[in-house]
Structures are given as structure tokens and as C-alpha cells.
N, C-alpha and C positions, 0 to 999 in steps of 0.2 A: 376854603372860602375867606374871604376876608372878614375881618373883626370890625364891624361897621361901628363899635363903641370907640374906636381908639382913631378913626381916620379925622383929619381936619374938615372945616366947614366945604372949603374948596373941594376937597377929593371927596367928600359925601354927596357934593351937589353935581360932580361929575360921574360918579358911579349912578346916581339916579338917573342921570341924561342918558347914559349908556342903557341902563336897563329899561327904561320907556322906548327907547330907541328899537331894542329887541322885542319887547311885549309890542308895541304898535304893529312891528312886521307880522308877528305871530297873529296878531288880531285881525289884520287884512288877510292872510292866509286862510283862519278859520272861518272868516265871512267868505272868502271866495269857495270854500270845502263846502258851504251849503249848512254851516252852522250860526248864522248870523241872527236868526230868530230864536235860537236856542238860550233858555236862562242860564245865567252862570252856574248856579249850583246844579244843573243838570250836566253840564259842562264839565265840572269837577267830578261828578257821580262816573261819567263815561271814560273819563281819563283812569281813575282809580280802579273802577270794576272791570272795565271792558279793554282798560289799555289802548285805546285809540292812539298812535304816535304822535301824533297832530296835537291832539288835545292834552297828552302827558307834557309834550312842550310846553304848550300855552299855560297851562296851570304851574309850572315850575318856573316860566317866567313870570307871571303874576305874582307869585309867591315871593318869589326873589325881588321883584320891584317894590311892594309893597312891605317887606322887610326894612330896606331902605328909607322908606318914606315914613315909616312908624318911628324909627330913630332918630329922623328929623324932627318928627312931631314931638317926641319924648324931649329933645333938648329945647324945643320952643316951648313947651310948657312947662320945662325944670326952671330956665333962667330967662325966657324970653329971646334967645339968639339961636343960631346955628353952631356956635363953638362945641366942642365935646364936653361931655357931662364929667368932671373928675369925680371918680367912683371910689368907694373907701376901699384901702387895700384888705 
């Protein structure tokens, strides 16, 4: 998996865009499969406990997307921009 902390701002935005597209497509599939009225925490529970394949894939895409978004948020909170944070060695 890509180390998001080392990506340039442009590459991080590209990763977020790709992950949003995957997440959106899987969200459409989960809605079409009849999970449109199901709460997110119930979807996560069904994915982890029952192993419903579509929901496992959806939760993985959701987690991946928000990992990238959290990195962007951390950068913006740290120095107000989206360039990488220089971490101490």
C-alpha cells in the first residue's frame, strides 16, 4: 500500500479521487443490492461478522478513502496547506 505521508499534494489528491470513484461505485452496488436503508455501523458489522463479500469490499474501500482524507486533513490542520508534513527522523 502507498505511504500517503510521503505523497506530494497532487498525488494525494489523485489518490483521493481514485478512491472516491471506487467507493462511489461500491456504494451504488450496495444500494442496488438492497442495503440502501442500512446504517453504516450495521454494514460494517455485517462485513466483519457475517463476511458478506460486497460489504467487505465496500468497507475496505471506505476505510481506504478515509485514510487518504485523514492524511489531507492532518496536513491542512498542521500547516494550512496540502503539501506533505516533514516528519522528524
